[in-house]
C-alpha positions in Angstrom: 117.8 110.7 120.5 116.4 111.5 116.8 114.4 109.1 114.8 114.6 109.3 111.1 111.5 108.0 109.1 111.9 107.4 105.4 108.6 108.4 103.9 109.6 109.7 100.4 108.5 106.8 98.3 105.9 106.5 95.6 104.1 103.6 96.9 103.7 102.2 93.4 102.7 98.6 94.6 99.7 100.2 96.3 98.4 102.0 93.4 95.8 103.3 92.7 95.3 103.9 96.4 98.6 106.0 96.5 97.8 108.1 93.4 96.4 110.8 95.8 97.6 109.5 99.2 101.2 108.9 100.1 101.7 105.5 101.4 102.6 106.4 105.0 99.2 108.0 105.3 97.1 105.1 104.2 94.8 104.1 107.0 95.2 100.9 109.0 92.5 100.3 111.5 91.4 103.9 111.4 94.9 105.4 111.8 97.6 106.4 109.2 100.5 104.0 109.0 102.8 107.0 110.1 100.6 107.6 113.1 101.1 103.9 114.3 104.9 104.4 113.8 105.1 107.6 115.8 103.0 106.0 118.5 105.4 103.1 118.7 108.6 105.0 119.0 110.6 104.5 122.3 110.6 107.1 125.1 114.3 108.0 124.4 113.2 109.5 121.0 112.8 113.1 121.6 112.7 114.4 117.9 111.5 113.0 114.6 112.9 113.8 111.1 110.6 112.7 108.3 112.2 112.3 104.8 109.5 113.3 102.2 109.2 113.8 98.6 106.0 112.3 96.9 102.9 114.2 98.1 105.1 115.8 100.8 102.5 118.5 101.7 100.0 115.9 102.9 102.6 114.3 105.2 103.6 117.7 106.5 99.9 118.6 107.1 99.5 115.4 109.1 102.6 116.2 111.2 101.3 119.7 112.0 98.1 118.0 113.4 99.6 114.9 115.2 100.1 114.8 119.0 102.9 112.4 119.4 105.9 114.8 118.9 106.1 118.4 119.4 109.7 118.5 118.0 109.7 117.3 114.3 111.0 118.4 111.0 110.8 117.1 107.4 113.6 116.9 104.9 112.9 116.8 101.2 114.6 114.2 99.1 114.6 116.2 95.9 116.1 113.7 93.6 115.5 110.2 95.2 118.3 107.8 94.6 117.7 105.1 97.2 117.4 104.7 101.0 121.0 105.6 101.6 120.5 108.8 99.8 117.3 109.5 101.9 119.2 109.0 105.1 122.1 111.2 104.1 119.8 113.9 103.3 119.2 114.2 107.1 122.9 114.8 107.8 122.6 118.6 108.7 119.3 118.0 110.5 120.2 115.6 113.2 120.9 116.7 116.7 121.8 113.4 118.5 124.9 111.3 118.4 122.9 108.3 117.5 119.7 107.9 115.5 116.9 105.4 114.9 116.1 105.0 111.3 112.9 103.3 110.2 111.0 102.5 106.9 107.9 104.7 106.9 105.7 102.0 105.4 106.2 99.2 107.9 104.7 98.7 111.3 107.2 97.7 114.2 106.5 96.5 117.6 107.1 99.1 120.4 109.1 96.6 122.6 111.3 95.7 119.6 112.2 99.3 118.9 112.9 99.8 122.5 115.3 96.8 122.5 116.9 98.2 119.3 117.8 101.6 120.8 119.6 100.0 123.7 122.5 99.3 121.5 125.0 101.8 120.1 124.5 100.2 116.7 121.9 97.6 115.7 119.5 96.3 113.1 116.1 94.6 113.4 115.9 91.2 111.9 113.4 88.3 111.6 113.8 84.8 110.3 112.4 84.4 106.7 111.7 81.3 104.8 113.2 82.3 101.4 116.5 84.2 101.6 116.4 85.2 97.9 113.2 87.2 98.3 114.7 89.5 101.2 117.6 91.6 102.3 119.6 89.2 104.5 121.9 89.7 107.5 125.0 87.6 107.4 126.6 87.3 111.0 130.1 87.1 112.3 131.2 84.1 114.5 130.4 86.4 117.6 126.8 86.9 116.5 127.1 90.6 115.4 126.4 91.6 111.9 129.1 91.2 109.2 127.1 92.4 106.2 123.7 92.9 104.5 123.0 91.5 101.2 119.9 92.3 99.0 118.2 89.1 97.9 121.2 86.8 97.8 121.4 83.8 95.5 120.6 81.4 98.4 117.8 78.9 99.1 116.2 78.3 102.5 115.7 80.4 105.5 117.8 83.5 106.7 117.7 86.3 108.9 115.8 89.0 107.1 116.6 92.7 107.4 113.5 94.6 108.4 114.5 98.1 107.7 115.0 99.4 111.2 118.4 100.5 112.3 120.4 102.3 115.1 123.3 104.3 113.5 125.9 106.6 115.1 125.6 109.9 113.4 129.2 109.7 112.1 128.3 107.1 109.4 126.9 110.1 107.4 130.5 111.3 107.0 131.2 108.2 104.9 130.9 108.0 101.1 128.6 105.4 99.7 129.2 103.5 96.4 126.4 103.2 93.9 124.7 99.9 94.1 124.3 97.7 91.0 120.9 99.0 90.5 122.2 102.6 90.5 121.1 103.7 94.0 122.7 104.6 97.4 121.6 101.8 99.7 121.2 102.3 103.5 122.2 98.7 104.0 125.8 99.6 102.7 125.9 101.9 105.7 125.4 98.9 107.9 128.1 96.8 106.0 130.6 99.6 106.4 129.7 100.2 110.0 130.1 96.5 110.8 133.7 96.8 109.8 134.4 99.3 112.6 132.2 98.3 115.4 129.6 95.7 116.6 126.3 95.9 115.0 123.8 93.9 117.0 121.0 92.0 115.3 117.7 92.3 117.3 115.1 89.7 116.5 111.7 91.2 116.2 108.6 89.8 117.7 106.2 91.8 115.7 106.7 93.2 112.1 104.0 94.0 109.6 105.3 95.2 106.2 102.6 97.0 104.0 104.2 96.1 100.7 101.0 95.3 98.6 97.4 96.0 98.5 96.9 92.4 99.8 99.0 93.1 102.9 97.4 96.4 103.4 94.0 94.6 103.6 95.4 91.8 105.9 96.6 94.6 108.3 92.9 95.3 109.1 92.7 91.9 110.8 96.0 91.9 112.7 96.2 92.6 116.4 98.1 95.8 116.5 98.5 95.9 120.4 102.2 95.4 120.2 102.4 98.9 118.6 100.7 100.7 121.5 102.4 102.9 123.8 101.2 105.7 125.9 102.8 109.0 124.8 102.8 112.6 126.0 103.1 115.6 123.8 105.4 117.3 126.4 108.6 115.4 125.9 
């Protein structure tokens, strides 16, 4: 199974630290964010596709040196137009019928990702206190996902979308509409997919978004043992 890691962003909320270092390579407890991510991927993942753009040469240099995966490639998102656009850039580079797709600047628990990939289609969610601050998963009566909505006009708690997904490769054959903010959103792939098959929400036990300088600094104090997994280069 392939894993797609979205790592093309500018990291503007972490400037000036990202002016010379791409966000996925910022260190957390002595290791780049991307290194933690690769180390947490489930054993079923045999190959990694990393979407790059900003300071891409640095990410490729890191991938050349890392020992988590021997089979990897990068895909350049030349004219970034959202996360859906980043994912569809991978269409001709995927080898498996399903793929795990992750934000490249969040840290996910290894056990949560392993549970996620057990399903034909799934997303990682977690309860959040303020729905209007997050992308939110709305569920069908059977408990599967009906749709994802970015920052809905709702008060109170909800199931937040954590930016980790399992997709069948066939979703990349579908056309995405432009969102109101003029981008192609990966969340629209989820909503379209939910019309044709069950998309299972998997509730995360560990999730650490690195969305600000303050969050990056707090990550130095967090127990990251949920990300740990023994990996072998020979996969």
